[in-house]
MIDOSE-1310 file (N, C-alpha, C; in nm, 2 decimals, decimal comma, always signed):
residues 193
msda	+18,25/+6,22/+13,68/+18,17/+6,19/+13,59/+18,08/+6,30/+13,62; +17,99/+6,36/+13,50/+17,93/+6,48/+13,48/+17,80/+6,50/+13,57; +17,70/+6,58/+13,58/+17,59/+6,59/+13,63/+17,50/+6,51/+13,54; +17,54/+6,48/+13,40/+17,44/+6,41/+13,32/+17,46/+6,25/+13,34
tppw	+17,55/+6,21/+13,41/+17,55/+6,08/+13,45/+17,39/+6,02/+13,50; +17,35/+5,93/+13,43/+17,24/+5,86/+13,48/+17,22/+5,78/+13,63; +17,16/+5,80/+13,70/+17,12/+5,73/+13,86/+17,15/+5,59/+13,83; +17,16/+5,55/+13,72/+17,19/+5,41/+13,78/+17,32/+5,36/+13,71
eppf	+17,43/+5,46/+13,68/+17,54/+5,40/+13,62/+17,61/+5,38/+13,79; +17,69/+5,25/+13,75/+17,78/+5,20/+13,87/+17,90/+5,35/+13,93; +17,91/+5,35/+14,04/+18,04/+5,42/+14,07/+18,17/+5,41/+13,96; +18,23/+5,52/+13,96/+18,35/+5,49/+13,86/+18,48/+5,42/+13,94
agtg	+18,47/+5,45/+14,08/+18,57/+5,40/+14,18/+18,53/+5,35/+14,32; +18,41/+5,27/+14,34/+18,35/+5,28/+14,47/+18,41/+5,17/+14,54; +18,35/+5,11/+14,67/+18,35/+5,03/+14,75/+18,27/+4,92/+14,69; +18,33/+4,82/+14,75/+18,26/+4,65/+14,69/+18,10/+4,68/+14,73
dehl	+18,03/+4,72/+14,84/+17,92/+4,74/+14,80/+17,84/+4,87/+14,77; +17,92/+4,95/+14,70/+17,86/+5,05/+14,61/+17,86/+5,01/+14,47; +17,95/+4,91/+14,45/+17,95/+4,84/+14,31/+17,84/+4,74/+14,29; +17,79/+4,67/+14,40/+17,67/+4,60/+14,40/+17,55/+4,65/+14,41
igal	+17,54/+4,77/+14,47/+17,43/+4,82/+14,46/+17,42/+4,89/+14,31; +17,54/+4,98/+14,24/+17,51/+5,00/+14,16/+17,47/+4,92/+14,05; +17,53/+4,80/+14,06/+17,51/+4,68/+13,95/+17,35/+4,63/+13,94; +17,30/+4,66/+14,08/+17,15/+4,62/+14,08/+17,06/+4,76/+14,01
ermr	+17,10/+4,84/+14,05/+17,03/+4,96/+14,00/+17,06/+4,97/+13,84; +17,14/+4,93/+13,78/+17,18/+4,94/+13,61/+17,07/+4,79/+13,56; +17,08/+4,70/+13,64/+17,00/+4,61/+13,61/+16,85/+4,66/+13,60; +16,84/+4,73/+13,69/+16,65/+4,75/+13,73/+16,62/+4,85/+13,61
atfr	+16,72/+4,95/+13,60/+16,68/+5,04/+13,47/+16,69/+5,01/+13,33; +16,79/+4,92/+13,32/+16,81/+4,85/+13,21/+16,69/+4,74/+13,16; +16,64/+4,66/+13,28/+16,50/+4,59/+13,24/+16,36/+4,68/+13,25; +16,38/+4,78/+13,30/+16,28/+4,85/+13,27/+16,28/+4,91/+13,15
wkad	+16,35/+4,98/+13,10/+16,37/+5,05/+12,95/+16,34/+4,93/+12,84; +16,42/+4,81/+12,87/+16,33/+4,71/+12,78/+16,17/+4,72/+12,79; +16,16/+4,73/+12,90/+15,96/+4,71/+12,89/+15,91/+4,83/+12,90; +15,97/+4,94/+12,86/+15,89/+5,05/+12,86/+15,79/+5,09/+12,73
glda	+15,70/+5,16/+12,77/+15,62/+5,24/+12,68/+15,54/+5,14/+12,58; +15,50/+5,01/+12,61/+15,45/+4,91/+12,55/+15,31/+4,94/+12,58; +15,21/+4,88/+12,46/+15,09/+4,86/+12,51/+15,06/+4,71/+12,55; +14,95/+4,71/+12,53/+14,90/+4,55/+12,59/+14,93/+4,44/+12,50
agla	+14,94/+4,42/+12,39/+15,00/+4,37/+12,28/+15,16/+4,32/+12,29; +15,23/+4,45/+12,33/+15,40/+4,45/+12,32/+15,41/+4,35/+12,47; +15,31/+4,41/+12,57/+15,34/+4,31/+12,68/+15,32/+4,18/+12,72; +15,25/+4,14/+12,60/+15,21/+3,99/+12,60/+15,27/+3,89/+12,44
ttvg	+15,35/+3,98/+12,39/+15,47/+3,91/+12,31/+15,51/+3,77/+12,38; +15,53/+3,70/+12,30/+15,60/+3,57/+12,34/+15,73/+3,55/+12,23; +15,82/+3,47/+12,24/+15,92/+3,42/+12,17/+15,92/+3,28/+12,14; +15,91/+3,23/+12,05/+15,93/+3,08/+12,00/+15,85/+3,00/+12,11
ashl	+15,91/+2,91/+12,17/+15,81/+2,81/+12,24/+15,79/+2,85/+12,40; +15,88/+3,00/+12,44/+15,89/+3,03/+12,57/+15,72/+3,09/+12,55; +15,67/+3,09/+12,72/+15,56/+3,16/+12,77/+15,57/+3,30/+12,79; +15,71/+3,34/+12,83/+15,75/+3,43/+12,90/+15,67/+3,57/+12,83
tlgg	+15,66/+3,68/+12,88/+15,63/+3,82/+12,85/+15,69/+3,91/+12,90; +15,69/+4,04/+12,86/+15,74/+4,14/+12,91/+15,68/+4,17/+13,05; +15,53/+4,18/+13,00/+15,43/+4,22/+13,12/+15,44/+4,09/+13,23; +15,47/+3,97/+13,21/+15,48/+3,88/+13,31/+15,62/+3,88/+13,38
llmh	+15,73/+3,94/+13,30/+15,83/+3,96/+13,38/+15,83/+4,09/+13,48; +15,76/+4,19/+13,40/+15,71/+4,32/+13,51/+15,67/+4,24/+13,65; +15,58/+4,20/+13,62/+15,50/+4,13/+13,74/+15,57/+4,06/+13,85; +15,65/+3,96/+13,75/+15,75/+3,86/+13,81/+15,85/+3,93/+13,91
lagv	+15,94/+4,03/+13,86/+16,04/+4,13/+13,91/+16,00/+4,20/+14,02; +15,85/+4,26/+14,00/+15,81/+4,35/+14,12/+15,75/+4,24/+14,26; +15,76/+4,11/+14,21/+15,74/+4,00/+14,32/+15,87/+3,98/+14,42; +15,97/+3,99/+14,32/+16,11/+3,94/+14,36/+16,13/+4,07/+14,42
ervs	+16,07/+4,21/+14,43/+16,12/+4,28/+14,47/+16,07/+4,30/+14,61; +15,94/+4,29/+14,62/+15,84/+4,29/+14,73/+15,92/+4,17/+14,84; +15,90/+4,02/+14,74/+15,93/+3,91/+14,87/+16,08/+3,88/+14,89; +16,16/+3,88/+14,77/+16,32/+3,86/+14,80/+16,38/+3,97/+14,89
lvwk	+16,34/+4,08/+14,85/+16,42/+4,21/+14,90/+16,31/+4,24/+15,02; +16,19/+4,27/+15,06/+16,14/+4,32/+15,14/+16,13/+4,26/+15,26; +16,06/+4,11/+15,21/+16,04/+4,02/+15,29/+16,17/+3,95/+15,34; +16,23/+3,89/+15,25/+16,36/+3,81/+15,29/+16,42/+3,87/+15,39
cfge	+16,48/+4,00/+15,31/+16,59/+4,08/+15,34/+16,55/+4,10/+15,53; +16,41/+4,21/+15,52/+16,39/+4,25/+15,65/+16,26/+4,23/+15,70; +16,21/+4,08/+15,67/+16,12/+4,04/+15,74/+15,96/+4,14/+15,74; +15,97/+4,21/+15,65/+15,85/+4,31/+15,61/+15,77/+4,23/+15,56
hpgd	+15,64/+4,28/+15,56/+15,53/+4,22/+15,51/+15,51/+4,27/+15,34; +15,53/+4,20/+15,23/+15,53/+4,23/+15,12/+15,43/+4,29/+15,08; +15,29/+4,30/+15,12/+15,17/+4,39/+15,07/+15,13/+4,31/+14,97; +15,00/+4,34/+14,95/+14,93/+4,29/+14,84/+14,97/+4,36/+14,67
pwag	+14,94/+4,24/+14,63/+14,86/+4,10/+14,64/+14,96/+4,00/+14,65; +15,09/+4,04/+14,68/+15,21/+3,91/+14,70/+15,20/+3,85/+14,82; +15,13/+3,91/+14,94/+15,12/+3,83/+15,07/+14,97/+3,70/+15,05; +14,87/+3,77/+14,93/+14,79/+3,65/+14,95/+14,80/+3,60/+14,83
adwe	+14,90/+3,55/+14,73/+14,92/+3,48/+14,66/+14,93/+3,35/+14,70; +14,85/+3,25/+14,63/+14,89/+3,11/+14,68/+15,01/+3,04/+14,56; +15,12/+3,04/+14,63/+15,23/+3,02/+14,55/+15,23/+2,88/+14,52; +15,19/+2,78/+14,63/+15,22/+2,65/+14,62/+15,11/+2,57/+14,49
aqpd	+14,98/+2,63/+14,51/+14,87/+2,61/+14,39/+14,90/+2,66/+14,29; +14,96/+2,77/+14,26/+15,00/+2,79/+14,12/+15,16/+2,89/+14,14; +15,23/+2,82/+14,10/+15,38/+2,87/+14,13/+15,42/+2,97/+14,02; +15,32/+2,99/+13,96/+15,38/+3,09/+13,82/+15,22/+3,17/+13,81
wefq	+15,22/+3,24/+13,94/+15,10/+3,32/+14,00/+15,11/+3,46/+13,91; +15,23/+3,49/+13,93/+15,24/+3,63/+13,89/+15,23/+3,64/+13,73; +15,28/+3,54/+13,65/+15,28/+3,55/+13,54/+15,14/+3,55/+13,48; +15,04/+3,44/+13,57/+14,90/+3,44/+13,51/+14,85/+3,56/+13,55
raae	+14,87/+3,65/+13,64/+14,82/+3,75/+13,69/+14,84/+3,86/+13,60; +14,96/+3,89/+13,55/+14,99/+3,99/+13,46/+14,92/+4,00/+13,33; +14,87/+3,85/+13,26/+14,82/+3,82/+13,19/+14,68/+3,91/+13,18; +14,61/+3,93/+13,28/+14,47/+3,99/+13,34/+14,49/+4,15/+13,35
mspa	+14,61/+4,18/+13,36/+14,62/+4,34/+13,40/+14,65/+4,40/+13,31; +14,61/+4,55/+13,28/+14,63/+4,62/+13,18/+14,81/+4,70/+13,20; +14,85/+4,74/+13,08/+14,98/+4,78/+13,11/+15,01/+4,91/+13,19; +14,90/+4,98/+13,19/+14,91/+5,11/+13,36/+14,94/+5,01/+13,48
elya	+14,84/+4,93/+13,50/+14,85/+4,83/+13,62/+15,01/+4,78/+13,64; +15,04/+4,70/+13,51/+15,18/+4,62/+13,50/+15,27/+4,73/+13,55; +15,31/+4,82/+13,51/+15,39/+4,94/+13,52/+15,38/+4,98/+13,66; +15,29/+5,01/+13,69/+15,25/+5,08/+13,84/+15,31/+4,95/+13,92
aydd	+15,28/+4,87/+13,91/+15,29/+4,73/+14,03/+15,45/+4,71/+14,03; +15,53/+4,71/+13,92/+15,69/+4,75/+13,91/+15,75/+4,83/+13,95; +15,68/+4,97/+13,92/+15,74/+5,10/+13,98/+15,76/+5,11/+14,12; +15,61/+5,10/+14,19/+15,58/+5,08/+14,32/+15,67/+4,98/+14,42
avrf	+15,71/+4,85/+14,37/+15,78/+4,79/+14,41/+15,90/+4,81/+14,42; +15,96/+4,84/+14,29/+16,11/+4,92/+14,34/+16,13/+5,03/+14,43; +16,00/+5,14/+14,37/+16,05/+5,28/+14,48/+16,03/+5,22/+14,62; +15,94/+5,09/+14,66/+15,92/+5,08/+14,79/+16,06/+4,99/+14,84
arar	+16,13/+4,92/+14,75/+16,27/+4,84/+14,81/+16,36/+4,89/+14,79; +16,39/+5,02/+14,69/+16,50/+5,10/+14,74/+16,46/+5,20/+14,83; +16,38/+5,23/+14,89/+16,35/+5,31/+15,00/+16,38/+5,19/+15,13; +16,36/+5,10/+15,14/+16,36/+4,99/+15,23/+16,55/+4,94/+15,25
ldra	+16,58/+4,94/+15,12/+16,74/+4,95/+15,09/+16,83/+5,03/+15,12; +16,80/+5,15/+15,11/+16,86/+5,28/+15,15/+16,84/+5,31/+15,33; +16,77/+5,26/+15,38/+16,76/+5,27/+15,51/+16,86/+5,19/+15,56; +16,86/+5,07/+15,51/+16,94/+4,93/+15,56/+17,08/+5,00/+15,55
laep	+17,11/+5,04/+15,44/+17,24/+5,12/+15,38/+17,30/+5,23/+15,48; +17,23/+5,25/+15,56/+17,21/+5,39/+15,65/+17,25/+5,33/+15,79; +17,22/+5,18/+15,79/+17,28/+5,15/+15,92/+17,44/+5,13/+15,96; +17,47/+5,09/+16,05/+17,62/+5,09/+16,08/+17,69/+4,96/+15,99
dgla	+17,63/+4,83/+16,02/+17,66/+4,74/+15,94/+17,61/+4,70/+15,79; +17,52/+4,83/+15,76/+17,50/+4,80/+15,62/+17,48/+4,67/+15,57; +17,51/+4,66/+15,46/+17,51/+4,49/+15,38/+17,54/+4,39/+15,48; +17,64/+4,43/+15,54/+17,71/+4,31/+15,60/+17,59/+4,24/+15,77
ssah	+17,47/+4,33/+15,76/+17,36/+4,28/+15,82/+17,29/+4,13/+15,80; +17,28/+4,09/+15,92/+17,20/+3,94/+15,89/+17,03/+3,98/+15,82; +17,00/+3,88/+15,72/+16,88/+3,90/+15,66/+16,77/+3,83/+15,78; +16,66/+3,84/+15,75/+16,53/+3,78/+15,82/+16,55/+3,64/+15,79
isdd	+16,56/+3,58/+15,66/+16,53/+3,45/+15,64/+16,67/+3,40/+15,72; +16,64/+3,25/+15,72/+16,74/+3,16/+15,78/+16,74/+3,01/+15,73; +16,85/+2,91/+15,72/+16,85/+2,79/+15,67/+16,78/+2,74/+15,77; +16,78/+2,56/+15,74/+16,72/+2,49/+15,88/+16,80/+2,49/+16,00
egnh	+16,92/+2,54/+15,97/+16,97/+2,53/+16,10/+16,99/+2,68/+16,16; +16,91/+2,76/+16,10/+16,92/+2,90/+16,18/+17,02/+2,97/+16,16; +17,10/+2,98/+16,08/+17,18/+3,06/+16,00/+17,14/+3,15/+15,91; +17,18/+3,26/+15,93/+17,09/+3,41/+15,85/+17,20/+3,45/+15,76
pnlr	+17,17/+3,45/+15,62/+17,28/+3,52/+15,53/+17,26/+3,68/+15,55; +17,40/+3,73/+15,49/+17,39/+3,88/+15,51/+17,32/+3,93/+15,39; +17,27/+4,09/+15,43/+17,20/+4,14/+15,30/+17,29/+4,15/+15,16; +17,40/+4,14/+15,20/+17,51/+4,14/+15,07/+17,45/+4,03/+14,98
rlia	+17,46/+3,89/+15,01/+17,44/+3,78/+14,96/+17,31/+3,79/+14,91; +17,18/+3,83/+14,97/+17,06/+3,82/+14,88/+17,05/+3,92/+14,80; +17,13/+4,07/+14,81/+17,16/+4,14/+14,69/+17,23/+4,11/+14,58; +17,33/+4,03/+14,62/+17,39/+3,96/+14,50/+17,29/+3,87/+14,40
dlve	+17,20/+3,77/+14,51/+17,11/+3,67/+14,43/+17,01/+3,77/+14,34; +16,97/+3,89/+14,37/+16,89/+3,99/+14,37/+16,93/+4,04/+14,21; +17,03/+4,07/+14,21/+17,15/+4,12/+14,07/+17,13/+3,97/+13,99; +17,12/+3,84/+14,03/+17,13/+3,79/+13,92/+17,02/+3,73/+13,86
eyar	+16,91/+3,75/+13,95/+16,76/+3,72/+13,92/+16,72/+3,82/+13,79; +16,78/+3,95/+13,82/+16,76/+4,04/+13,71/+16,85/+4,05/+13,59; +16,96/+3,98/+13,60/+17,01/+3,97/+13,49/+17,01/+3,84/+13,40; +16,92/+3,75/+13,46/+16,85/+3,64/+13,40/+16,73/+3,69/+13,31
htgh	+16,67/+3,79/+13,37/+16,53/+3,82/+13,34/+16,59/+3,93/+13,23; +16,66/+4,01/+13,27/+16,67/+4,12/+13,14/+16,75/+4,07/+13,00; +16,79/+3,94/+13,01/+16,84/+3,87/+12,88/+16,73/+3,83/+12,82; +16,62/+3,80/+12,91/+16,50/+3,75/+12,84/+16,41/+3,87/+12,78
adll	+16,43/+3,98/+12,90/+16,33/+4,13/+12,84/+16,41/+4,14/+12,67; +16,53/+4,14/+12,66/+16,62/+4,18/+12,52/+16,58/+4,11/+12,42; +16,56/+3,97/+12,43/+16,49/+3,89/+12,33/+16,33/+3,93/+12,32; +16,28/+3,90/+12,38/+16,14/+4,02/+12,36/+16,11/+4,12/+12,35
reav	+16,18/+4,23/+12,37/+16,15/+4,36/+12,30/+16,21/+4,38/+12,15; +16,31/+4,29/+12,13/+16,33/+4,33/+11,99/+16,25/+4,23/+11,90; +16,18/+4,12/+11,96/+16,06/+4,10/+11,92/+15,95/+4,16/+11,87; +15,93/+4,25/+11,96/+15,82/+4,34/+11,95/+15,86/+4,43/+11,84
dgrv	+15,95/+4,52/+11,86/+15,97/+4,63/+11,80/+16,12/+4,69/+11,75; +16,20/+4,61/+11,77/+16,34/+4,59/+11,74/+16,45/+4,71/+11,81; +16,41/+4,71/+11,92/+16,45/+4,78/+12,03/+16,57/+4,69/+12,08; +16,70/+4,76/+12,07/+16,82/+4,65/+12,12/+16,90/+4,77/+12,18
gddp	+16,97/+4,71/+12,22/+17,06/+4,82/+12,35/+17,12/+4,77/+12,46; +17,24/+4,77/+12,52/+17,29/+4,74/+12,64/+17,23/+4,84/+12,78; +17,25/+4,95/+12,76/+17,20/+5,02/+12,88/+17,07/+5,10/+12,81; +17,00/+5,20/+12,89/+16,89/+5,28/+12,85/+16,95/+5,39/+12,79
pwew	+16,92/+5,49/+12,70/+16,96/+5,60/+12,68/+17,01/+5,71/+12,82; +17,12/+5,78/+12,77/+17,13/+5,87/+12,91/+17,02/+5,96/+12,97; +16,95/+6,02/+12,86/+16,84/+6,11/+12,93/+16,73/+6,05/+12,94; +16,72/+5,88/+12,93/+16,56/+5,86/+13,00/+16,58/+5,81/+13,13
rpay	+16,49/+5,81/+13,21/+16,47/+5,79/+13,32/+16,34/+5,70/+13,35; +16,35/+5,62/+13,44/+16,26/+5,52/+13,47/+16,17/+5,56/+13,56; +16,03/+5,54/+13,56/+15,94/+5,61/+13,62/+15,94/+5,57/+13,79; +15,98/+5,47/+13,83/+16,04/+5,46/+13,95/+16,12/+5,55/+14,02
latg	+16,18/+5,65/+13,95/+16,24/+5,76/+14,01/+16,19/+5,89/+13,99; +16,04/+5,87/+13,92/+15,99/+6,01/+13,91/+15,96/+6,05/+14,05; +15,99/+6,18/+14,07/+15,88/+6,25/+14,23/+15,75/+6,28/+14,19; +15,72/+6,29/+14,35/+15,58/+6,31/+14,35/+15,48/+6,17/+14,34
s	+15,54/+6,06/+14,28/+15,46/+5,92/+14,26/+15,43/+5,86/+14,38
């Protein structure tokens, strides 16, 4: 592949783990592109009877990166505002919170969460066991899934919500497409941020 290959393009002929991480990177980039560059009205657009918005999905997936990847995989504090949320009293807390945030705050929450999760995952991949390492969480009998299982769950979560983002973005301004244009780059890849 050429130097122009975008960073989310899965390997042409990689290992199973490289393809899994490649699928996650593609889903992250595609979701971020679907939500990119919108004002408050665009981020608050709904479709049909659904209350989902791109802003809510940005905040939800930021939480998924912080809680599902950082805490469930590695047992590390997810940081604020995620650690302070009362998930039992408000199961859709992140969607409610998103409605109170500016576009800049929503994009920053998502981009910061992905940047942090990517760095943490890169450290795990550098370890000898890589994705075969045991995750922090366990079932009721104390069995721990491996990181590979939780990354596969994360890909599934992104796939579901990227489908939602397809519909929402098309309703906002007609943007459609499978992957971002090759020249586009997500803000979470920007250096010096």
